[in-house]
Structure formats: C-alpha cells, structure tokens
N, C-alpha and C positions, 0 to 999 in steps of 0.2 A: 643504788641503795640496797644494802643487805637486808634480807628478811629478818625482822625482829622477832624471834620466837617468844620473848618474853611478853611481848605485847599480845601475841595471840594466845598465850597461856592465860592472861588475864582475862581476855575475852571469852575464852573457853570456860573459865570458872564462872563467869557471869552468865554464860549460856546454860551451865548446868543448874544454877540457881533458878532461872527461868523455866527451865524444863521441869524441875521439881514442882514448881507452882502449878503446872498443868497436869501433874500427876502421872507422868509418863517417863519411864526409864530410857526410852528410845525415842523421845519426843523431838519434834522440829522446834527450832527457836520460835516461841510465840511472838507474834507481832501485833495482835489485836489490842485495841485499847483496854479491854477486860485483862488481858494477861499482863499488860504493861502495869496496870494499876494493882494487880495482886502480887507482883514480884517483890516489892519491898517488904511484905509481911511473912515471906516464907523462911526468912533467917533473921536470927537476932545478932549475927555476927556483923560487926560494922564494915570490915573489909569485904565480905561477901555483898553486903548491901551497896557499897560503893561501886564495886565491880558491875553489879547488875544495872545500876544507874548509868555507868559508862557504856555498857552495851546498848541499852535503850537509846541513848544519845546518839550512838553511831547509826543505829537503825533508823532513828528519826531524821537524821541529817540527809538532806537531798543529795542524790548522787549526780555528778556531772558526766558519768560514763553513759553514753547513749549509743545505741545502735541505729544506723541509717542505711536506707536502700532505695533505690529507684525501682519501679516496676519494669518488667521487660515485655509488657503487652505490646500489641501492635499500635495502639494509641500512644502508650508510654508517656513518661513525664511526671507521674504521681510518685511523690516522695513520701516514704514511710519512716516513722521514727518509733523506736521502742525505748521506754525508759522505766526505771524502777521508782516506786513511791509508796511508802507506808505498807511494805510487804507485798505489793502487787507490781507485776509488769504490765505496762500500759502501752497500747498501740494506737497511733493516731496518723493521719496523712495530711499532706499539704500539696495544693495545686498551684502554688505561687512561690516554689523554691524556698519554702521554709519561713516565709513572712508571717503566715498564720496556719493553724492546724485544726483539724476536726476534733470534736469531743472524743476523749480517749475511751478505748475499749479494754476491759480487763482480759488478760491472757490467762492467768491463774485465777481460779474461782475463790480460792481460800488463801489468806495471807501466809507467806512463808519468808524465811530469811534469805533474801536475794543477795548474793555476793556480787557486787557490781563496781570493784575498782577498775583502774585502767587496764591492768593486765588480765583481769577476769571479767570483762564486760559481757552482757548479753549480746547475743549474735542475731542478725536478721538477714534473710534472703527472700526474694520475691522472684518465682519462677512460674510462668504461665499462669499468672493470676493467683497462685498459691503462696501464702505467706508462711515462711518456716522460721521458727524462733527457738533459740536454745539459751540456757543459762544455767548457773550453779546455785543449788540450794544449800545453804549452811545447815549443819547438823550440830548436835549437842556434844561438841568435843572440839579440842584445839586443831585448827587447820583441816577440818572435815567438811565434806560436802557430797552431794549427789548431782549428777548431770540430768538436766530436765529438757524436755522438748515438747512443743506444741506447734500446731499449724492451723490456718484459716484456709478454708476452700470457697468461702463466700465473700471474698473481698475485704477481709478484715471486720466483718460484721459480727463474727463470733469466732471462737477458738475451741479446738479439741481439748478434751481433758488431758492435762499434762502427763507425759510418760516419764518414768525414771529409766534412763537409757542404760546406766551401768547395772548389770545383773548381780554384781556383788553388792549386798546391802549392809555390810558392816559398817560401823561409824568411824570411817577412815576417810582419807583424802581421795576423792574423785573430782578433780577440778580443772580449771584452765582449758575448757573445751574450745574446739574450733569446728565449724560447721561448713559443709558445702551441699549443694543441691543443683540438680540440672532439669531440663525440660523433659527428660525421658523417664523421670520418676525415681531417680537415684538420689537418696539422701545419705550422707555420711557424716559421722562425728569422730573426732579423735581428741583424747584427753589424757591428763597425768593421773595415774592411778597407784595407790600404794598397797594393794592387796598382796603382791608378791613380797614386798618389805615386811608386812605383817607375818606372812607365812614363814619367812626366813627367820625372823625375830623369835617366833614361837618355837622354831626348831633349833635356836641357838646358832644359826648360820649367819655370816656376814651378807649384807646387801647394801648396795650404794644407791641413793637416791630413790626415784620412783620408776614407774614403767609407762610406756605409751600403749594405751588400749584404744581400740576402734570398734565401731558398730556401724552396720549399714542397713538401709531399707531399699528395697526394690519396687515398693508400691507407694512411693510418694510421701513416706513418713507415717503411714498407717500402722505399720509394724517394723520392728527391727530385728535382725538376726542376732544370734548370741555374740556376746563380747569376744574379741580376739586380741591378743597381745601382739603388738608390732615389734616392740623392742623392750629390753630391760635396761635399766640404769639411766633414765633421763634425769635432768635437773628437776628439782622438786616444785618449782613455782614460777618458771619462765613460760610464758604463754606458747601454745602450739600454733603453728601457721599450717594452713591446709588450702590446697588448690587442686583442680582437676586438669589432667593432661589431655592431649587430643584424643586419646582413646576413652575419655570419660573416667580413667582411674584416678582416684583420690592420691595425692602425694603430700606427705607430712614433713615438715621442718621443725626441729626442736633443738634445745640445748641439751647436750648429751654429756655424761660423765665418762670420759675416756681414761683408761689406765695409762700410766706412764712408768717407765723403767724404775724410778725411785719411789713409786707407789703413792705419788701425789695425785690429787684429782685434777684433771684437765677438763674444763667446761667449755667446749667448743660445740659447734652445730653439727648435727647429723640429718640426713635426708633419706626418705625411703617411700616407695610406693606401697599401697595397701597389699599388693600381691606379692611383695618381697617376703622371703622366708622369715617366719616369726623368730624372734630372739637371735637371729644372726647378727653378726658385727655390722652395724649400719655403715652406709657410705658417709664419709666425712665431708662436710660442705664448707668448713673453715678450718684453718691450720693455725690459729692464733697462739695456742699453747698457754691459754689462760689458767693459771694455777689457782684455784680457789676452793677451799673447803666450806662452801656455803652457796646459797642461791642468791644471784644478784637480781632476781625479780625483773628481768629484762630479756623478753623473747624477741624473735625476729620475725620477719614477714617474707612472703613468697607469692610470686605470680608466675604464670605459664603462658607463653605466647603461642600463636598459631603454628609456628614451626617446631614446637616442643621444646624450646629453650626454657630453662628455669632461671628466673630472675630472683635473686636473694638480697635481702638487706638485714644487717644485724648489727649488735653492739658487742664490743669486747672491752675488758679492762686490762688485758695483757700488757706487760711492760714494753714500752716502745711502740705499742699499736693501739693504745686506748682511744676509743671513739667509735664511729659508725663506719660501716663498710658495705660495699655493693659488689656483687659477682654474678656473671652469667655462666650458666653450665650448658653445654651443648652435648647431649647424650653423656658420654663418659669423659668428655674434654671439659675441665674446669678452667676458665680464664682467670688470669690474675685479679686479685681483688683490688678494688679501688676505694680509698678513704674518701669520705665526705663529711661536711659539717665543721663547725668551728670547735676544735678540740679545747679551746680555752673557755667555752661557754657551755659546758656540760651537754653536748648533743646526745639525744637519745629518743627511743620509741619510734622508730622509723616505720612508715607505711610505704608499700610499693604497689603499682598498678600498671598493667600493660593495656594498650588499646592500639591494635595494628602494630606498626613499627615503633610506636611511641612508648617510652617507659618513664614513668613519673615517680619521684620520691618525695616524701613530705616527712618532717621530723620537727622535733621541739629543741630549743635552746634556752638557756637561762644564764644571765649575766650577773645575778646576784640581786637585781632589782626587778626586772621584767622577764617574763616568759614570752618567747617569740616563736612563731610557726614559720618554717623555712620550706621552700620547694625548689626542686630542681628537675629538669627534663632532658630526656634524649629522644631524638626522632629517627634514629637508625639502630634501634634494638640494643642500646647500651654501648655503642661504639664511641661516641662523642657526646659531650654533655654541655649544656648551657650553664650560664652563671647562676648560682643560687639567689634566690630573692626572698625577702621577708614579706609574708602575706598578711600577718596580723600579730598583735602582741598584747599582753595584759599584765597588770601587777598583782592580779589576784588569781584565784583558783581556775583551772581549766582541765578539760579532758585531753587525751592524746589525739592528734590529727587522724583523720580517716580519709582514704581515697576511694571513689566509687564512680561507676559508669551510669550514665542516664541521659536522654534526649540527645544522643549521639555525641556526647562530650565526656570528658573526665572532669570530675569535681573534687575539690577539696572541701571536707566538711570539719567544723571545729565547734565544740560547745565550751563556752566560758561562762564564769559567773557574772561577768560584766554585761555581756551581750547576748547570752544564750546561744542557740544553734545558728551558725552562719554557713553559707556555701559560696564558693568562688569557682567559676569555670577555669581550667588550666588552658593555656594557649595552645592551639594546634600548630603544626609546623607551617 
C-alpha cells in the first residue's frame, strides 16, 4: 500500500483546526473531551469542520496495534501489554497468558495524539523488572511527530514523566521509532527523521527521503545522549527494525533510498551498527532493485543470534521478486535470500525471532475475504525450514503478528477485532 499523502494532508488540516481551538500555534493535537467539544466552533468553514470531525473520529477509534512483552525476571511468565485509548497509553499485565489483564495504568499523564498504526505501533520491553515504553506523538502538521519514551521502575505501578527523545523540536516528521534495552542499563532508539530534508529544502538543495537518527541512554532510560545521525536518505515511512548484537551494540535495519545509474530511486534495505560512521554509504541488506518513487509503508524485521548472525525478513515489490524474503548474514557474508509466503495472497508485515538455534517467521496473508496469520520455523539457524502453517484467521480488522520470548518458549501474539489479544506457543524442535 502506497502512503496516501492526500489523506494525511486532510488530517493535518483537521489537526490545525483543533490546535487553533486550544490557542497554541505549536500545539499538540488536543484529545480531551473539552477540546473535542470546542473544535467545531473554531471555524465557520464547512470543509474545515468536516476535516476536524474526521480527525476526531480517527482519534476516537480503538487501535488494534498493541505492544506485548514478557518480563525477564527470575520468576518470569508475566505478560505485559501496552495499548492506546483516548489519548493515553495504558499498561496492564496478565498472569494467565492474556486471558485476563489487570486494571490499566496510564503511562502519559496528559492526553496526546498517539500514532498507533501497524507500522508505527508503541514499543514495549521489560528488562530486569523495568518496563521501557516508546511511542510517537502526533503534532499539528501533516505527517509530523515526536518520539516519546517512559519507563516504570516499580513493576508497572507508575511511569516516569514522558521524555521527548528527538532533540530537534521542529514540527516535522520524527516517527517510526524502534526500541532496544538490556540488563546493563543500555536503552537505545532509532527513528526516521526529516530535519535534514527541512534544512536542504530551506537551502534550495535536493534531498531524498528522510534520515535515520539514534539516541542512547547508559543509565537505564533516565537520560539520553544527544541525537546522532546514522544515515541519510532512508525511506520516509517504513518502520525501522532494531536489535542488539553480542557486544550489546544496537544494529538497525531500514528501507533505504539507493541511487541508480539512471537516477531512479531504488528502495531496498540497508543495515548498520550504531558505531558505524555517520552518513557513510550503508551496507546493503537486499538487492531487489525495487524502483519506487514513493514509500510502500512496509518495513522489515531483524533478529541476531548468539553466534552474531543477523536474520532478516522483508518485503519487496520489485518486478519478478514481489513478496516476502528471508536472509542470514554471517559477518560480511550475506547468504542467498529465500522467498516465503504465498505470493497470490498479498503476504506482508513479517516478524522474525531467534531462540537458540531456532528461527521463527510470522506474517499475514489476505485472499480477498479473510486475513490469516502464517508461521514457519527453522531449527538449524535458517538452513532448513519446515512447512508454513496457518495459525489464525479473521474476516475483520487485525493487528500485525508479533513474536516474543517468555517462559522459555517463543510465542506468537496477534490482536484481532474478533477475539482480542491471543497467544500461541511455537513448537520446539
């Protein structure tokens, strides 16, 4: 699906109407009942009024994009969920694998426009009893946002005041963040950022896409170092994937805009460690040659095993290669890519997870009537794969599949409009 700029332009106009109602030129999108009630009165223009109503309806619609994670404590087994509702991120836990959840706790104390679609979902990690949460807050402009972060150090009873991680505070796009954290107190985020595009435009210079920016904390998320650019010319709205290698160094995977001899845009994937030289030509992770002058809104996923091998899953629409692909990269050696999924059923939005020598893939397919979740596993680090299997299906709305570890197993998590959040253990060898 190509990103619809007209749709977001309409949302932006509605956002500005609501911001005017709050009396702030640089206002966040108001989501409180009072703000919503006041919005229709700020303009006598019928079109603006309709756009404001459309924006309010989108904010009021429950999001199916949830973040889930098991704790990694010695006792283990507690499942945590973060979901957006009415301008708040809510955290709750389950001790019975998602059959019931505790009363939710607000993460952000004041309502804000939480962007929570499938590619831009909130993120959740639990490390040594600390809950780390990140999300994107929408701003009063088309396709704009800030990267937000909060943590809980008391087992989810309360959360710290949210931090805005991007140190550029222009009303531009800082979105599609990814989050990692470890037991040593390292917390890192990577996101897509358009500050360099804005600078280039102001100088009358060309600039393609966005940039990948990163920020790190070495005190468990209490403070973050200054933002640093990892690479120029990323795709504008394909999610970033992030994982830590054996040295604890974060590694990012993103869709990049590669130049071609005929000056067309090639939107394949790139990969880089956080300690790679900023703005250097990134390592190419896929060679699909997808020529596309727009964003497909379809990022990849990344996992790193104990041997340091990088396991990648991604989507391409390149001629003759359209569909999902898997690859293992051992150091500088990239193995041949393997296609998976049914190309006739619109496969997409794959998740990947490693556990020991096992590698698991989960993705969605659509046959025109029902959405189904498919899974496939390898138990020799991606050398050989079992047959794909359908885990669940729905004829209505659903989130993208997620893979997570907990209770010594790998789990598939899926949130659907029909049945809510469900979990399935994936078979061990």
